[in-house]
C-alpha positions in Angstrom: 0.0 0.0 0.0 1.4 3.4 -1.0 2.1 6.0 1.6 0.2 9.3 1.1 2.5 12.3 1.8 0.0 15.0 0.7 -3.7 14.9 1.1 -5.9 17.9 0.1 -9.6 17.6 0.7 -12.5 19.9 -0.3 -10.2 22.9 -0.9 -12.0 26.2 -1.6 -9.9 29.2 -2.6 -11.1 32.7 -3.3 -9.4 36.0 -4.1 -12.1 38.5 -3.4 -15.1 37.5 -5.5 -13.0 35.3 -7.8 -13.5 31.6 -7.1 -10.3 29.7 -7.9 -10.9 26.2 -6.3 -14.3 24.7 -5.6 -13.9 21.7 -3.3 -10.7 20.4 -4.9 -9.3 17.1 -3.5 -6.2 15.3 -4.4 -3.6 12.8 -3.0 0.1 12.5 -3.7 2.0 9.4 -2.9 5.5 8.9 -1.5 8.3 9.0 -4.1 6.1 9.8 -7.1 6.4 12.7 -9.5 3.1 14.4 -9.4 2.1 17.1 -11.9 -0.4 20.0 -11.5 -1.6 20.9 -15.0 -4.1 23.5 -16.1 -4.6 26.7 -18.1 -3.5 30.1 -16.9 -5.6 31.2 -13.9 -6.7 27.6 -13.1 -5.0 27.7 -9.6 -2.0 25.4 -10.1 0.5 27.6 -8.3 -2.1 28.5 -5.7 -2.5 24.8 -4.8 1.2 24.5 -4.4 1.4 27.6 -2.2 -1.3 26.1 0.0 0.7 22.9 0.4 3.8 24.9 1.5 1.8 27.3 3.8 2.3 30.4 1.7 -1.4 30.7 1.1 -4.4 29.7 3.2 -7.6 28.4 1.5 -11.0 29.5 2.7 -12.0 26.0 3.7 -10.9 22.4 3.4 -8.1 20.3 4.9 -4.4 19.9 3.9 -2.1 17.2 5.4 1.5 17.2 4.5 3.8 14.4 5.9 1.0 13.6 8.4 0.7 17.2 9.6 -2.4 19.3 9.4 -0.8 22.5 7.9 -4.0 24.6 8.5 -3.9 23.8 12.3 -0.2 23.7 13.2 1.9 25.6 15.7 4.7 27.9 14.6 7.4 25.5 15.9 5.8 22.5 14.1 5.5 24.6 10.9 9.2 25.5 11.0 10.2 21.9 11.6 7.9 20.7 8.7 9.3 23.3 6.3 12.8 21.8 6.8 11.5 18.6 5.3 10.8 20.1 1.9 12.6 22.1 -0.7 11.1 24.6 -3.2 12.2 25.7 -6.6 10.3 28.8 -7.6 9.7 29.7 -11.2 12.2 32.6 -11.2 14.8 30.6 -9.1 14.5 33.2 -6.3 18.2 33.1 -5.6 19.6 35.9 -3.4 21.3 38.2 -5.8 23.9 39.4 -3.2 25.1 35.9 -2.4 27.2 33.5 -4.5 25.8 30.2 -5.6 27.7 28.4 -2.8 26.3 30.9 -0.2 22.7 30.5 -1.6 23.0 26.7 -1.3 24.5 26.8 2.2 22.2 29.3 3.7 19.6 26.8 5.1 22.3 24.6 6.5 23.8 27.6 8.2 20.5 28.7 9.7 19.0 25.4 10.7 21.9 23.1 11.6 24.9 23.1 13.9 27.2 21.9 11.2 30.7 23.4 11.0 31.5 25.7 8.1 33.9 23.1 6.7 31.2 20.4 6.7 28.7 22.8 5.1 31.2 23.6 2.4 31.5 19.8 1.7 27.7 19.5 1.4 27.5 22.5 -0.9 30.1 21.1 -3.2 28.3 17.8 -3.3 25.0 19.5 -4.2 26.6 21.5 -6.9 28.0 18.3 -8.4 24.7 16.6 -7.9 22.8 19.0 -10.2 25.4 19.1 -12.9 26.9 22.5 -12.3 30.7 23.0 -12.8 32.8 23.6 -9.7 33.6 27.2 -10.7 29.8 28.1 -10.5 30.1 28.0 -6.6 31.9 31.4 -6.7 29.5 33.1 -9.2 26.6 35.4 -8.4 23.1 34.8 -9.9 23.6 37.7 -12.4 26.6 35.8 -13.8 24.6 32.6 -14.5 22.8 31.5 -17.6 19.1 30.6 -17.3 19.8 26.9 -17.1 22.5 27.4 -14.5 20.1 29.5 -12.4 17.6 26.6 -12.5 20.3 24.1 -11.4 21.6 26.4 -8.7 18.1 26.9 -7.3 17.6 23.1 -7.4 20.8 22.6 -5.5 19.6 25.0 -2.8 16.2 23.2 -2.7 18.1 19.9 -2.1 20.5 21.3 0.6 18.6 19.9 3.5 17.9 16.5 1.9 14.1 17.1 1.6 11.4 14.4 1.6 9.3 16.5 -0.8 10.6 18.7 -3.7 8.1 21.4 -4.9 8.8 22.7 -8.4 6.9 25.7 -9.9 7.2 25.7 -13.7 10.8 24.2 -13.5 11.4 24.2 -17.3 9.9 27.6 -18.1 12.4 29.8 -19.9 14.6 26.9 -21.0 15.2 25.9 -24.6 13.9 22.4 -25.6 17.3 20.7 -25.0 17.7 22.4 -21.6 14.2 21.5 -20.6 14.7 17.9 -21.5 18.0 17.8 -19.6 16.4 19.3 -16.5 13.5 16.8 -16.7 15.9 13.9 -16.8 17.9 15.5 -13.9 14.7 15.6 -11.7 13.8 12.0 -12.7 17.4 10.7 -12.0 17.5 12.5 -8.6 14.1 11.2 -7.6 15.2 7.6 -8.5 18.4 8.0 -6.6 17.2 9.8 -3.5 13.6 8.6 -3.3 11.9 12.0 -2.6 8.4 13.0 -3.7 8.2 15.6 -6.4 5.2 18.0 -6.9 5.5 19.9 -10.1 3.4 22.8 -11.5 3.9 22.7 -15.2 2.6 23.8 -18.6 5.2 21.6 -20.3 3.5 18.6 -21.9 6.9 17.0 -22.5 7.3 16.8 -18.8 3.9 15.1 -18.6 4.9 12.6 -21.4 8.3 11.8 -20.0 8.7 12.0 -16.2 5.4 12.5 -14.4 3.9 9.4 -12.7 0.5 10.9 -12.1 -1.0 14.3 -12.5 -4.2 16.3 -12.1 -5.8 18.7 -14.6 -7.5 21.8 -13.2 -10.4 23.4 -15.0 -13.8 25.0 -14.2 -12.5 25.6 -10.6 -12.2 21.8 -10.1 -10.0 18.9 -10.9 -11.4 17.5 -14.1 -9.1 14.5 -14.2 -6.5 12.8 -12.0 -4.3 9.8 -12.7 -1.7 8.4 -15.0 -1.3 9.8 -18.5 -3.1 6.8 -20.0 -6.0 7.3 -17.6 -6.3 11.0 -18.0 -6.4 11.1 -21.8 -9.3 8.7 -21.9 -11.5 11.3 -20.1 -13.8 13.4 -22.3 -13.6 16.9 -21.2 -12.9 20.2 -23.1 -9.9 21.0 -21.0 -8.4 17.5 -21.5 -9.1 17.8 -25.2 -7.5 21.2 -25.4 -4.3 20.0 -23.8 -3.9 16.6 -25.4 -5.9 16.4 -28.6 -4.7 19.5 -30.3 -1.7 19.8 -32.6 0.8 20.5 -29.8 -0.5 17.9 -27.4 -0.4 15.1 -30.0 2.8 16.1 -31.7 4.5 12.9 -30.6 1.8 10.8 -32.2 0.6 9.4 -28.9 -3.1 10.2 -29.4 
């Protein structure tokens, strides 16, 4: 039986009079790569932000790693946050810090490790994400878009998280770079066994690395499951994504 690491039930999200989620429910299993797919404004990133306690829904329940994140003490919340890593769409690296300093900041703040040991971990994370050694001394402004993604991923992995949250991880990358980044995520998941939650518009990511995903539309989840399960569902949103020219370019439909 699979362990459920995230369970969202009957989530209602509003921004003023704008209803985003109307009783949305989903489950995410341990060690799977789970995608959140939907059109612009469908609430993909809002769901992710609710999982990581950056946004609070109007109603519903959210459990992450067995903790009720809507009814949790500040101390418990801080302890829980150390069990996940987040890669934001822009990378969100601190511009005044080098790559090495960005990666090591959480280790410095939340552990009692010595500077020398933190330096060893930082070098290991830089190597893990495929960055050259010299990147450690560079500042974010000196990095290419692909290097920013990898440096941000290294920072997200610094504390050996149980869950990795990715918000549009391949946005801004060329097709080759996006494919390489997808394969990096897949390889690291297979190696380290963490769970991945990925907000994405990239259908190649859905084709290639996602185990299960949900599709958001009409304020609800219109489909949830594997690719083979989802594409069998007759719904305008599903058809728009997977039965148009771009969705079927690989001849899978």
